[in-house]
C-alpha positions as semicolon CSV with decimal commas, in nm:
position;residue;x (nm);y (nm);z (nm)
1;X;0,040;0,044;0,069
2;X;0,211;0,312;-0,142
3;X;0,508;0,080;-0,173
4;X;0,290;-0,208;-0,313
5;X;0,122;0,014;-0,548
6;X;0,454;0,154;-0,676
7;X;0,605;-0,186;-0,715
8;X;0,298;-0,304;-0,902
9;X;0,309;-0,004;-1,121
10;X;0,676;-0,032;-1,193
11;X;0,632;-0,400;-1,279
12;X;0,350;-0,349;-1,505
13;X;0,514;-0,054;-1,686
14;X;0,815;-0,270;-1,725
15;X;0,615;-0,551;-1,870
16;X;0,400;-0,322;-2,086
17;X;0,698;-0,111;-2,205
18;X;0,858;-0,377;-2,407
19;X;0,717;-0,589;-2,691
20;X;0,769;-0,918;-2,892
21;X;0,709;-1,012;-3,255
22;X;0,470;-1,260;-3,383
23;X;0,303;-1,307;-3,727
24;X;0,019;-1,547;-3,615
25;X;-0,329;-1,445;-3,543
26;X;-0,496;-1,545;-3,221
27;X;-0,813;-1,718;-3,282
28;X;-1,075;-1,701;-3,012
29;X;-1,418;-1,832;-3,055
30;X;-1,411;-1,789;-3,431
31;X;-1,257;-1,449;-3,401
32;X;-0,920;-1,347;-3,512
33;X;-0,731;-1,071;-3,358
34;X;-0,437;-0,896;-3,530
35;X;-0,093;-0,905;-3,391
36;X;0,111;-0,627;-3,539
37;X;0,463;-0,765;-3,480
38;X;0,649;-0,919;-3,762
39;X;0,368;-0,859;-4,011
40;X;0,429;-0,661;-4,335
41;X;0,375;-0,295;-4,262
42;X;0,059;-0,272;-4,460
43;X;-0,104;-0,563;-4,270
44;X;-0,069;-0,359;-3,943
45;X;-0,339;-0,119;-4,073
46;X;-0,605;-0,400;-4,066
47;X;-0,849;-0,433;-3,786
48;X;-0,943;-0,765;-3,623
49;X;-1,058;-1,033;-3,870
50;X;-1,422;-1,123;-3,816
51;X;-1,457;-0,751;-3,766
52;X;-1,584;-0,668;-3,420
53;X;-1,393;-0,331;-3,428
54;X;-1,721;-0,139;-3,369
55;X;-1,732;-0,263;-3,012
56;X;-1,664;0,016;-2,765
57;X;-1,425;0,009;-2,453
58;X;-1,743;0,042;-2,231
59;X;-1,899;-0,267;-2,400
60;X;-1,570;-0,460;-2,376
61;X;-1,540;-0,365;-2,000
62;X;-1,890;-0,474;-1,929
63;X;-1,864;-0,800;-2,115
64;X;-1,532;-0,882;-1,921
65;X;-1,712;-0,808;-1,580
66;X;-2,015;-1,019;-1,702
67;X;-1,779;-1,311;-1,784
68;X;-1,644;-1,299;-1,428
69;X;-1,320;-1,109;-1,454
70;X;-1,208;-0,846;-1,201
71;X;-1,180;-0,507;-1,378
72;X;-1,065;-0,183;-1,238
73;X;-1,029;0,172;-1,349
74;X;-0,709;0,306;-1,500
75;X;-0,439;0,136;-1,715
76;X;-0,068;0,104;-1,725
77;X;-0,002;0,185;-2,089
78;X;0,009;0,563;-2,015
79;X;0,322;0,616;-2,227
80;X;0,136;0,519;-2,546
81;X;0,032;0,793;-2,787
82;X;-0,318;0,933;-2,818
83;X;-0,477;0,701;-2,556
84;X;-0,841;0,807;-2,485
85;X;-0,913;0,574;-2,180
86;X;-0,857;0,223;-2,061
87;X;-0,910;-0,027;-1,774
88;X;-0,719;-0,310;-1,615
89;X;-0,839;-0,658;-1,611
90;X;-0,704;-0,941;-1,388
91;X;-0,654;-1,280;-1,559
92;X;-0,560;-1,578;-1,352
93;X;-0,433;-1,859;-1,582
94;X;-0,128;-2,059;-1,658
95;X;-0,054;-2,059;-1,294
96;X;-0,009;-1,680;-1,283
97;X;-0,229;-1,393;-1,160
98;X;-0,167;-1,092;-1,399
99;X;-0,321;-0,754;-1,459
100;X;-0,340;-0,666;-1,823
101;X;-0,435;-0,315;-1,958
102;X;-0,694;-0,272;-2,229
103;X;-0,684;0,072;-2,382
104;X;-0,873;0,262;-2,653
105;X;-0,663;0,495;-2,865
106;X;-0,827;0,813;-2,991
107;X;-0,783;0,692;-3,366
108;X;-0,717;0,362;-3,527
109;X;-0,394;0,498;-3,675
110;X;-0,276;0,564;-3,311
111;X;-0,361;0,216;-3,227
112;X;-0,158;0,072;-3,513
113;X;0,141;0,289;-3,426
114;X;0,120;0,187;-3,058
115;X;0,088;-0,172;-3,150
116;X;0,390;-0,148;-3,355
117;X;0,596;0,020;-3,079
118;X;0,494;-0,256;-2,835
119;X;0,587;-0,535;-3,085
120;X;0,914;-0,358;-3,200
121;X;1,054;-0,335;-2,841
122;X;1,060;-0,721;-2,821
123;X;0,914;-0,802;-2,476
124;X;0,537;-0,800;-2,545
125;X;0,296;-0,889;-2,819
126;X;0,013;-0,641;-2,916
127;X;-0,339;-0,735;-2,959
128;X;-0,553;-0,482;-3,163
129;X;-0,914;-0,455;-3,247
130;X;-0,975;-0,121;-3,423
131;X;-0,885;0,151;-3,171
132;X;-0,889;-0,104;-2,879
133;X;-0,521;-0,225;-2,783
134;X;-0,377;-0,457;-2,527
135;X;-0,065;-0,676;-2,488
136;X;0,076;-0,984;-2,325
137;X;0,437;-1,090;-2,258
138;X;0,621;-1,308;-2,503
139;X;0,645;-1,569;-2,221
140;X;0,271;-1,606;-2,250
141;X;0,260;-1,681;-2,629
142;X;0,184;-2,045;-2,570
143;X;-0,051;-2,016;-2,269
144;X;-0,417;-1,963;-2,237
145;X;-0,368;-1,614;-2,094
146;X;-0,337;-1,476;-2,453
147;X;-0,644;-1,638;-2,556
148;X;-0,837;-1,496;-2,283
149;X;-0,701;-1,148;-2,340
150;X;-0,769;-1,165;-2,710
151;X;-1,131;-1,270;-2,635
152;X;-1,159;-0,966;-2,400
153;X;-1,033;-0,727;-2,677
154;X;-1,281;-0,840;-2,925
155;X;-1,565;-0,818;-2,676
156;X;-1,644;-1,177;-2,638
157;X;-1,451;-1,293;-2,325
158;X;-1,403;-1,661;-2,253
159;X;-1,604;-1,719;-1,921
160;X;-1,422;-1,707;-1,596
161;X;-1,710;-1,839;-1,395
């Protein structure tokens, strides 16, 4: 069991530790979520369009659970700066079963800095909504997984029921 947990942790850290670039916004159910990569520096300071940045991590978690997603304590983005708390959500889409971390940074500036670090690494694309942050692999940029994750980050998850 320990080996399985360690392998999962290493894989998640490996995928989460690197980031990709993208200038487009993810639109989910009328919500647009900022992706920091590739955007001009001053645009990375903006929160999600259709501003839902007042939603709390607890509300996001509850809405994800209510929409039918498996949610667990803890997160894999432990190397990020100024992280207050987080959780992991399981998304089964695009013929893959993946665990994604959703974190809340202590400040919005910390979330912006962390999103930029994720994007600059070139392997993942950050999704930020105020102080809430998550990311997905660049290999998922054309799949439904990113849309589901973006909907969770804004607190209005696409139903999994």
